[in-house]
C-alpha positions as CSV (number, residue, x, y, z in Angstrom):
1,M,-18.3,-6.3,4.3
2,I,-17.3,-3.6,6.9
3,G,-20.3,-1.9,8.2
4,L,-19.9,1.7,9.0
5,I,-22.1,3.6,12.0
6,S,-21.3,6.9,13.5
7,A,-24.0,9.5,15.6
8,T,-22.1,12.6,15.3
9,A,-20.9,14.9,12.7
10,A,-16.9,14.4,14.2
11,G,-17.8,10.7,13.7
12,A,-19.2,11.3,9.9
13,A,-16.3,12.6,9.0
14,A,-14.0,9.9,9.9
15,R,-16.4,7.3,8.8
16,D,-16.7,9.1,5.4
17,R,-12.6,9.0,5.6
18,L,-12.7,5.1,5.9
19,A,-15.4,4.8,3.5
20,A,-13.5,6.7,0.7
21,A,-10.3,4.5,1.2
22,W,-12.2,1.4,1.3
23,P,-15.1,1.8,-1.1
24,D,-15.5,-2.0,-1.8
25,R,-15.1,-3.2,1.9
26,T,-17.6,-0.9,3.5
27,R,-20.9,0.0,3.7
28,V,-22.4,3.4,5.5
29,Y,-25.6,2.7,7.6
30,G,-27.7,5.6,8.4
31,G,-30.4,6.2,10.7
32,P,-31.0,5.6,14.2
33,V,-27.9,4.2,15.7
34,G,-29.5,1.1,17.4
35,D,-31.0,-0.2,14.6
36,A,-28.1,0.6,12.4
37,V,-26.0,-1.7,14.8
38,R,-28.2,-4.4,14.7
39,A,-28.6,-4.3,10.8
40,A,-25.1,-4.1,10.3
41,F,-24.2,-7.0,13.1
42,V,-26.6,-9.5,10.9
43,E,-25.3,-8.2,7.5
44,C,-21.9,-8.0,7.7
45,D,-18.7,-9.3,8.7
46,Q,-17.1,-6.7,10.5
47,L,-18.3,-3.2,12.2
48,V,-16.7,-0.1,12.9
49,C,-18.5,2.0,15.3
50,F,-17.9,5.7,15.4
51,L,-19.1,5.7,19.2
52,A,-17.9,5.4,23.0
53,T,-17.1,1.8,23.9
54,G,-19.9,1.9,26.4
55,A,-22.6,2.6,24.1
56,V,-21.4,0.2,21.6
57,V,-21.0,-2.6,24.2
58,R,-25.1,-2.1,25.3
59,L,-25.9,-2.1,21.8
60,V,-24.4,-5.3,20.7
61,A,-24.3,-7.2,24.1
62,P,-28.0,-8.9,23.1
63,L,-26.6,-9.6,19.8
64,L,-23.8,-11.8,20.6
65,G,-24.0,-15.6,20.0
66,D,-20.7,-17.3,19.3
67,K,-17.4,-15.8,19.1
68,T,-16.6,-18.2,16.0
69,S,-19.1,-16.4,14.2
70,D,-20.0,-13.0,15.5
71,P,-18.5,-10.2,13.8
72,G,-15.6,-8.3,14.8
73,V,-16.1,-5.0,16.3
74,V,-14.1,-1.8,16.4
75,C,-14.8,1.5,18.2
76,V,-12.9,4.9,17.3
77,D,-13.7,7.9,19.7
78,E,-14.7,11.5,18.8
79,G,-11.7,12.6,18.4
80,G,-10.3,9.7,16.1
81,R,-7.5,8.9,18.6
82,F,-8.0,5.4,19.3
83,A,-9.2,2.5,17.5
84,V,-10.5,-0.4,20.0
85,S,-10.5,-3.8,19.1
86,L,-13.8,-4.7,21.2
87,V,-15.3,-7.9,19.9
88,G,-14.0,-10.7,18.0
89,G,-10.3,-10.0,18.1
90,H,-9.1,-12.9,16.8
91,G,-12.3,-15.2,15.1
92,G,-13.8,-11.8,13.6
93,G,-10.8,-10.1,12.6
94,A,-11.1,-6.9,14.8
95,N,-7.3,-6.7,16.3
96,E,-6.2,-6.7,12.4
97,L,-9.0,-4.1,11.9
98,A,-8.1,-2.1,14.9
99,R,-4.6,-1.7,13.1
100,G,-5.9,-1.0,9.6
101,V,-8.4,1.7,10.6
102,G,-5.7,3.0,12.9
103,G,-3.4,3.5,9.9
104,L,-5.5,5.3,7.8
105,L,-7.0,7.5,10.7
106,G,-3.7,8.1,12.3
107,A,-5.5,6.3,15.8
108,E,-3.3,4.3,18.1
109,P,-4.8,0.8,17.9
110,V,-5.9,-0.8,21.3
111,I,-6.0,-4.4,21.4
112,T,-6.0,-6.2,24.4
113,T,-6.2,-10.2,23.5
114,A,-3.6,-11.4,25.5
115,T,-1.4,-13.2,22.7
116,D,-1.5,-10.1,20.6
117,S,-0.4,-7.7,23.7
118,V,3.0,-9.9,24.4
119,G,3.6,-10.7,20.9
120,L,2.5,-14.3,20.9
121,A,0.9,-15.9,17.5
122,G,-2.5,-16.7,18.5
123,L,-3.3,-20.1,17.8
124,D,-6.4,-19.2,16.0
125,T,-5.1,-16.7,13.9
126,L,-2.5,-19.0,11.7
127,G,-4.9,-19.4,8.7
128,L,-5.6,-23.1,9.8
129,P,-8.3,-24.9,10.9
130,V,-8.0,-25.5,14.4
131,E,-9.7,-27.9,17.6
132,G,-9.2,-28.5,20.8
133,A,-8.3,-26.3,23.7
134,V,-7.2,-23.3,22.1
135,A,-7.6,-21.2,25.6
136,T,-6.2,-23.8,27.2
137,V,-2.8,-24.1,25.6
138,S,-2.9,-20.4,24.9
139,R,-2.9,-19.6,28.4
140,A,0.4,-22.5,29.5
141,L,2.3,-20.1,26.3
142,L,1.4,-16.9,28.1
143,D,2.3,-18.4,31.4
144,G,5.4,-19.9,30.2
145,E,4.4,-23.5,30.9
146,P,6.1,-26.1,28.8
147,V,4.2,-27.2,25.8
148,A,5.2,-29.7,23.2
149,L,4.8,-29.5,19.5
150,R,3.7,-32.6,17.7
151,A,4.3,-32.0,14.1
152,E,3.2,-35.1,12.3
153,L,4.3,-33.1,9.0
154,A,6.3,-29.9,8.4
155,W,4.3,-26.7,8.1
156,P,6.0,-23.1,8.0
157,L,4.2,-22.1,11.0
158,P,5.2,-18.7,12.9
159,A,7.3,-18.8,16.0
160,L,5.6,-20.5,18.8
161,P,7.6,-21.2,22.4
162,V,6.9,-24.9,22.0
163,S,9.2,-27.8,22.0
164,A,9.5,-29.9,19.4
165,D,8.4,-33.3,20.0
166,D,9.0,-36.3,17.5
167,T,8.3,-39.0,20.0
168,G,4.7,-38.3,21.6
169,A,6.3,-37.3,24.7
170,A,8.1,-34.5,25.9
171,S,9.1,-33.2,29.5
172,G,9.4,-29.6,30.8
173,A,12.9,-27.9,32.2
174,D,12.3,-29.3,35.5
175,G,11.8,-33.2,34.2
176,T,7.8,-33.3,34.9
177,G,5.6,-34.1,31.5
178,V,4.1,-31.7,29.5
179,V,0.7,-31.6,30.1
180,C,-0.3,-29.3,27.0
181,S,0.7,-29.9,23.1
182,V,0.0,-28.8,19.6
183,R,-0.5,-31.4,17.4
184,V,0.2,-30.5,13.4
185,T,-1.3,-33.3,11.4
186,D,-4.1,-34.0,8.3
187,R,-5.1,-37.5,10.2
188,V,-8.5,-37.7,12.0
189,V,-7.3,-37.8,15.5
190,E,-9.5,-36.7,18.7
191,P,-7.7,-33.9,20.0
192,A,-6.5,-34.5,23.9
193,V,-7.9,-32.6,26.8
194,D,-5.2,-30.3,26.9
195,E,-4.3,-30.1,23.0
196,V,-4.8,-28.0,20.2
197,V,-5.0,-29.9,16.7
198,L,-3.6,-27.8,13.7
199,R,-4.9,-28.9,10.1
200,P,-2.5,-27.9,7.2
201,P,-3.7,-28.0,3.6
202,S,-1.5,-30.6,2.6
203,L,-3.9,-32.9,0.9
204,V,-4.7,-33.1,-3.0
205,V,-7.8,-34.9,-4.3
206,G,-7.5,-35.8,-8.0
207,V,-11.1,-36.3,-9.1
208,G,-12.3,-37.7,-12.6
209,A,-15.9,-38.3,-13.5
210,S,-18.1,-39.2,-16.5
211,K,-20.1,-36.5,-18.2
212,G,-23.3,-36.1,-15.5
213,A,-21.8,-37.7,-12.5
214,H,-24.0,-36.1,-9.6
215,V,-22.0,-34.0,-7.0
216,D,-23.1,-36.0,-4.0
217,E,-21.8,-39.1,-6.2
218,V,-18.4,-37.4,-6.3
219,L,-18.3,-36.2,-2.4
220,T,-19.6,-39.7,-1.5
221,L,-16.5,-40.9,-3.0
222,V,-13.9,-38.1,-1.5
223,E,-15.5,-38.4,1.6
224,G,-15.2,-42.1,1.9
225,A,-11.8,-42.6,1.0
226,L,-10.8,-40.0,3.5
227,R,-13.0,-41.5,6.3
228,E,-11.3,-45.2,5.4
229,A,-7.6,-43.5,5.3
230,R,-8.3,-41.9,8.3
231,L,-7.6,-38.3,6.9
232,S,-9.0,-35.0,8.1
233,P,-11.4,-33.3,5.1
234,L,-10.0,-30.0,6.8
235,S,-6.5,-30.9,5.2
236,I,-7.8,-30.6,1.8
237,A,-6.1,-28.1,-0.6
238,E,-7.3,-28.7,-3.6
239,L,-9.7,-30.7,-5.9
240,A,-7.5,-31.6,-9.4
241,T,-8.7,-33.1,-12.3
242,V,-8.4,-32.7,-16.2
243,D,-9.0,-29.3,-18.0
244,A,-11.5,-31.2,-20.2
245,K,-13.1,-31.5,-17.0
246,A,-13.1,-28.1,-15.7
247,G,-16.6,-27.3,-16.0
248,E,-17.8,-30.7,-15.0
249,P,-21.1,-29.8,-13.0
250,G,-20.7,-32.6,-10.6
251,I,-16.7,-31.7,-9.9
252,V,-17.4,-28.1,-10.1
253,A,-20.1,-28.4,-7.0
254,A,-17.9,-30.8,-5.1
255,A,-15.3,-28.2,-5.2
256,E,-17.6,-25.6,-4.0
257,R,-19.0,-27.5,-1.2
258,L,-15.8,-28.6,0.3
259,G,-14.6,-24.8,0.0
260,V,-11.7,-25.4,-1.9
261,P,-10.2,-24.5,-5.3
262,L,-10.8,-26.5,-8.5
263,V,-7.3,-26.8,-10.2
264,T,-7.1,-28.2,-13.6
265,Y,-4.3,-29.7,-16.0
266,S,-3.8,-30.4,-19.4
267,A,-4.0,-34.0,-20.8
268,E,-0.6,-33.9,-22.0
269,R,0.9,-33.1,-18.8
270,L,-1.3,-35.5,-16.8
271,A,-0.3,-38.4,-19.2
272,A,3.4,-37.8,-18.5
273,V,3.3,-38.7,-14.5
274,E,3.7,-41.9,-13.6
275,V,0.8,-43.9,-11.8
276,P,0.1,-47.1,-10.4
277,N,-3.0,-47.5,-12.1
278,P,-3.4,-46.6,-15.7
279,S,-6.4,-47.1,-17.8
280,D,-7.7,-47.2,-21.2
281,A,-11.2,-45.8,-20.6
282,P,-9.7,-42.0,-19.6
283,L,-7.0,-42.5,-22.4
284,A,-10.0,-42.6,-24.6
285,A,-11.9,-40.2,-23.0
286,V,-9.8,-37.0,-22.5
287,G,-6.3,-38.3,-23.6
288,T,-4.9,-39.5,-20.6
289,P,-4.3,-42.7,-19.0
290,S,-5.3,-41.5,-15.6
291,V,-7.0,-38.7,-14.4
292,A,-7.7,-39.0,-10.5
293,E,-4.2,-40.2,-9.9
294,A,-2.1,-38.1,-11.6
295,S,-3.6,-34.9,-11.2
296,A,-2.8,-35.5,-7.3
297,L,0.2,-36.7,-8.1
298,L,1.4,-33.7,-10.5
299,G,2.7,-31.6,-8.1
300,G,4.5,-34.2,-6.1
301,G,4.0,-36.1,-2.8
302,E,3.0,-39.4,-1.5
303,L,0.2,-41.2,-2.9
304,L,-1.7,-42.0,0.3
305,V,-5.0,-43.2,-1.5
306,P,-4.6,-44.9,-4.6
307,K,-7.4,-44.5,-7.1
308,R,-11.1,-45.4,-6.1
309,K,-14.1,-45.5,-8.5
310,S,-17.4,-45.5,-7.9
311,A,-20.3,-46.0,-10.9
312,M,-19.3,-42.5,-12.5
313,A,-16.4,-40.9,-10.4
314,T,-12.9,-41.7,-9.6
315,C,-10.5,-40.1,-6.9
316,A,-7.3,-40.6,-5.6
317,V,-5.5,-38.3,-2.4
318,V,-2.1,-37.2,-2.1
319,R,0.1,-35.7,0.6
320,R,2.1,-33.0,-0.7
321,P,5.1,-32.0,1.7
322,G,4.8,-28.5,3.3
323,R,7.0,-26.0,1.1
324,G,9.0,-24.3,3.5
325,R,9.0,-20.4,3.0
326,L,12.3,-17.9,2.8
327,A,11.7,-14.3,3.4
328,V,14.5,-12.3,2.4
329,V,14.0,-9.1,4.0
330,G,15.7,-5.6,4.1
331,L,15.6,-3.3,7.0
332,G,16.5,-0.2,5.5
333,P,19.5,2.3,7.1
334,G,19.0,2.0,10.7
335,A,16.1,3.8,11.7
336,R,13.1,2.2,13.1
337,D,10.7,4.5,11.5
338,L,12.4,3.5,7.9
339,L,11.7,-0.4,8.4
340,T,8.4,-1.1,6.2
341,P,5.2,-2.4,7.6
342,R,5.5,-5.4,5.6
343,A,9.5,-6.2,6.7
344,E,8.1,-5.8,10.2
345,A,5.2,-8.4,9.2
346,E,8.0,-10.8,8.1
347,L,9.8,-10.8,11.1
348,R,6.7,-12.0,13.1
349,R,6.0,-14.5,10.7
350,A,9.2,-16.0,10.5
351,S,10.0,-18.6,12.9
352,V,13.6,-18.8,12.3
353,L,15.8,-15.7,11.4
354,V,19.1,-15.8,10.1
355,G,21.1,-12.7,10.2
356,L,24.6,-11.0,10.8
357,D,24.5,-10.1,14.4
358,Q,24.6,-6.5,14.3
359,Y,21.7,-6.3,12.0
360,V,19.6,-9.0,14.3
361,D,20.5,-6.5,17.5
362,Q,18.6,-3.9,15.7
363,I,15.2,-6.0,15.2
364,R,15.3,-8.4,18.3
365,D,13.0,-6.5,20.1
366,L,9.9,-7.2,16.7
367,L,10.6,-11.1,17.1
368,R,7.7,-13.5,18.4
369,P,8.8,-15.4,21.5
370,G,10.0,-18.9,20.5
371,T,12.0,-17.4,17.4
372,R,15.2,-19.4,16.6
373,V,17.7,-16.9,15.8
374,L,20.8,-18.3,14.0
375,E,23.6,-15.1,14.0
376,S,26.8,-14.7,12.7
377,G,29.8,-12.5,12.3
378,L,31.0,-10.4,9.0
379,G,32.5,-12.6,6.4
380,A,30.0,-15.5,6.9
381,E,27.4,-14.3,4.1
382,E,27.8,-17.8,2.6
383,E,27.0,-19.5,5.7
384,R,24.1,-17.5,6.4
385,A,22.7,-18.0,2.7
386,R,22.9,-21.5,2.9
387,T,21.5,-21.7,6.3
388,A,18.6,-20.0,5.4
389,V,17.8,-22.5,2.6
390,A,18.7,-25.2,4.5
391,E,16.2,-24.1,7.2
392,A,13.3,-23.5,4.5
393,R,14.3,-26.5,3.1
394,K,13.2,-28.2,6.2
395,G,9.8,-26.8,6.2
396,H,10.1,-23.5,8.5
397,A,9.4,-20.1,7.7
398,V,12.6,-18.3,7.7
399,A,13.2,-15.0,7.5
400,L,16.8,-13.9,6.0
401,I,17.8,-10.1,7.1
402,G,20.2,-7.7,5.4
403,S,20.6,-4.0,6.2
404,G,19.0,-1.3,3.1
405,D,17.3,-3.3,0.6
406,A,18.2,-7.3,1.0
407,G,18.9,-7.4,-2.9
408,V,21.4,-4.5,-3.1
409,Y,24.9,-5.5,-1.9
410,A,23.5,-7.7,0.6
411,M,21.8,-11.6,1.1
412,A,19.2,-11.6,-1.5
413,S,21.5,-12.6,-4.3
414,P,23.7,-15.5,-2.7
415,A,20.4,-16.9,-0.9
416,L,18.8,-17.0,-4.4
417,A,21.6,-18.4,-6.0
418,E,21.6,-21.4,-3.3
419,A,17.6,-21.8,-3.2
420,S,15.5,-23.8,-6.0
421,D,12.1,-24.0,-6.9
422,D,11.8,-26.7,-3.8
423,I,10.7,-23.6,-1.4
424,D,8.5,-20.5,-1.8
425,V,11.0,-17.3,-1.9
426,V,9.4,-14.0,-1.0
427,G,11.1,-10.7,-1.2
428,V,11.0,-7.6,1.0
429,P,12.3,-4.0,-0.5
430,G,14.2,-1.6,2.0
431,V,15.1,1.6,1.9
432,T,18.8,1.4,0.6
433,A,21.6,3.6,2.4
434,A,21.5,5.5,-1.0
435,L,18.4,6.8,-0.7
436,A,18.3,7.6,2.7
437,A,21.8,9.6,2.1
438,G,20.2,11.3,-0.7
439,A,16.8,12.4,1.2
440,I,19.8,13.9,3.8
441,L,21.6,15.7,1.4
442,G,18.4,17.2,-0.9
443,A,17.6,15.5,-4.2
444,P,21.0,14.4,-5.5
445,L,19.7,11.3,-7.4
446,G,16.6,13.4,-9.4
447,H,18.1,12.2,-12.7
448,D,20.2,9.0,-14.2
449,H,22.3,7.7,-11.3
450,V,23.8,4.7,-10.6
451,S,25.6,2.9,-7.2
452,I,29.2,1.3,-7.5
453,S,30.6,-0.5,-5.1
454,L,34.8,0.0,-4.4
455,S,35.1,-3.0,-2.8
456,D,37.0,-5.5,-4.4
457,L,36.9,-8.0,-2.0
458,H,34.3,-9.4,-4.6
459,T,34.8,-7.6,-8.0
460,P,38.3,-7.2,-9.4
461,W,39.2,-3.7,-9.5
462,E,39.8,-3.4,-13.0
463,V,35.8,-4.1,-13.6
464,I,35.4,-1.7,-10.8
465,E,37.5,1.0,-12.9
466,R,35.9,0.1,-16.0
467,R,32.5,1.1,-14.6
468,V,33.6,4.4,-12.8
469,R,34.9,5.3,-16.4
470,A,31.8,4.3,-18.1
471,A,29.4,6.0,-15.5
472,A,32.4,9.4,-15.9
473,E,32.1,9.6,-19.4
474,A,28.1,9.1,-19.5
475,D,27.7,12.2,-16.9
476,I,25.9,10.0,-14.5
477,V,25.3,10.9,-10.9
478,V,27.1,8.2,-8.6
479,T,26.8,6.9,-5.3
480,F,29.8,4.8,-3.8
481,Y,28.9,2.2,-1.6
482,N,31.9,0.4,0.6
483,P,34.6,3.6,-0.6
484,R,37.2,3.3,1.7
485,S,38.4,0.9,4.8
486,R,41.8,0.8,6.5
487,G,43.0,-2.1,4.5
488,R,41.5,-0.4,1.2
489,D,42.8,3.2,1.2
490,W,43.7,3.9,-2.5
491,Q,40.6,3.0,-4.4
492,L,38.3,5.9,-3.6
493,P,41.0,8.3,-4.5
494,K,41.6,6.6,-7.8
495,A,37.4,6.8,-8.6
496,L,37.2,10.4,-7.6
497,A,40.4,11.2,-10.0
498,I,38.5,9.2,-12.8
499,L,35.5,11.2,-12.2
500,A,37.5,14.6,-12.0
501,G,38.3,13.6,-15.7
502,H,34.8,14.8,-16.6
503,R,33.6,17.1,-13.8
504,A,34.3,20.4,-12.6
505,P,36.5,20.5,-9.4
506,T,33.5,22.6,-8.1
507,T,30.7,19.6,-8.8
508,P,29.0,18.8,-5.5
509,V,29.7,16.2,-3.4
510,G,27.6,14.5,-0.6
511,V,29.0,12.5,2.3
512,V,26.8,10.9,4.5
513,R,27.9,8.7,7.7
514,N,25.3,6.3,9.4
515,A,22.3,7.7,7.5
516,S,19.1,7.5,9.8
517,R,21.1,6.7,12.8
518,P,21.6,8.3,16.2
519,D,25.0,9.4,15.3
520,E,24.7,10.4,11.5
521,S,26.5,12.8,10.0
522,S,26.4,14.7,6.6
523,R,28.2,17.4,4.8
524,L,28.1,19.0,1.1
525,T,31.8,19.5,-0.3
526,T,33.0,19.3,-4.1
527,L,34.9,17.1,-6.2
528,A,38.4,18.9,-5.4
529,A,37.8,19.5,-1.6
530,L,36.9,16.2,-0.7
531,D,39.6,14.6,1.6
532,P,38.8,10.7,1.1
533,A,40.9,10.1,4.9
534,T,37.4,11.3,6.3
535,V,36.0,8.7,4.6
536,D,35.0,5.0,6.2
537,M,33.1,1.9,5.4
538,M,29.9,3.6,7.3
539,T,29.7,6.4,4.5
540,V,28.1,7.0,1.1
541,V,29.8,9.3,-1.1
542,T,27.5,10.9,-3.9
543,V,28.8,12.4,-6.5
544,G,26.6,14.6,-8.6
545,N,26.9,15.2,-12.3
546,T,27.8,18.4,-14.8
547,A,24.0,19.7,-13.7
548,T,24.4,18.9,-10.3
549,R,24.2,22.4,-8.1
550,E,24.3,23.2,-4.0
551,I,21.2,25.3,-3.8
552,A,20.5,26.4,-0.3
553,G,22.8,24.1,1.6
554,R,21.4,21.1,-0.4
555,M,22.6,19.0,-3.1
556,V,20.0,19.3,-6.1
557,T,20.2,17.5,-9.4
558,P,17.8,18.9,-12.0
559,R,15.3,16.2,-13.7
560,G,15.2,18.6,-16.5
561,Y,11.4,19.5,-17.0
562,R,10.7,21.5,-19.6
563,W,9.0,24.4,-17.2
564,Q,12.2,24.7,-15.1
565,Q,14.1,25.2,-18.4
566,E,11.7,27.9,-19.5
567,E,11.8,29.5,-16.2
568,A,15.4,29.5,-16.5
569,R,15.7,31.5,-19.8
């Protein structure tokens, strides 16, 4: 819950806007400001104070305890110009809250946390349990000192300016030993003096229990198995069991105490899993020869702890490999303000970026320090798709970029054809060239429309011609991508001739080159007057249907609303 506190009418107006936008996340505190701050500090996870920062500093200073448990505090000035992350930038989530508040109120987020200020991922913001010398290693990263990454298992982390180290020893550029390190492990290890340990959720604990098994017995069995195998309970991703035990109180309570979800599977699915220690007892009781081992192994992985038993419970532990992550990101037509916030977030989440060199140049400044960039030139689409999938299969967080929307004449199709279910895939939509051109021209896509690429590099011309003819006969607005190049100059005239057989010579045609870029140009013409020689590969050509009109210099295709038809009469 986010506590909202204000002292003036202006502050209350901004407070109420925030409360209306986040009704389920916020609580307004009234009364004397000091009392309100003290109450919210105890009762809420975060605070937004519409007060001067000096006043909030004095109010919260006596309340501060530990940065790992204190709520995050954000201050918003009376004019609503700034949202200042004051306390708990990482641990309390104040940095992200400041960004969210700023986005809603139109205020500038002010974040002074060192790692955020220079674009580094905070070691305590990665969503993983973290132990060790966070401040020391973060300072080394900020100062550009060599830091070793000791990854005992692959995990899709965001970019960090570290050097991979598979040997346990590393050295800086000058040959000296690396002092600081980041270790990724699910084992029980004591962090070294200048080391941070990240705990990925790589362990699945399969659990079985007789009816009435007590939670303490289940936990004692699980914790003992982990302790003997030198595995950290902080790396448990989930408890797993058979459907018949989904409501068994001891198992349910064990998952709650461990703070992990409980997942269940049907006996039929578990019975199909090969296990080293099947038994007749669970087969008779719930219909599968294994519960603990089978439920842990069902998603794949390495059996680290075979079935262990107590009087009324069983458990087994499996390490699942980290699943790589492939984000296919559309960058939009080129303008930075048409790059979506989700796309920007995915670029900053990636440790590996794959893309066409000219697209990489557009967003290079948004990448985190340490991002590995794999760029290539025109014509290497297959190579980029395969490279992106291969990097994700190694356990990395990968962003594969394309212009416009990555699913429209871009990289999503070849990448997803190459990928399988062994990696996670996320699609991030982008503003297409057709949409950007349409906005510049007016409203040419106001009714049914189709996009057709005139490039016959991947599609035979006979197929393209059939599609153009179908669109012409159906009286659909057509946007042509890849309309003309130096080596391919006859396709556009042919396509226009097909449309001209079904539409008047005066049909409006919009021509937009480099939509949303600094050298953008656009013009309205007609089907008869368009000179194909003025068009190139950077151009989008939109041909209206029989209802499209030029109105006040804009290209408009009516939607056909009834009230418009009545007004026309």
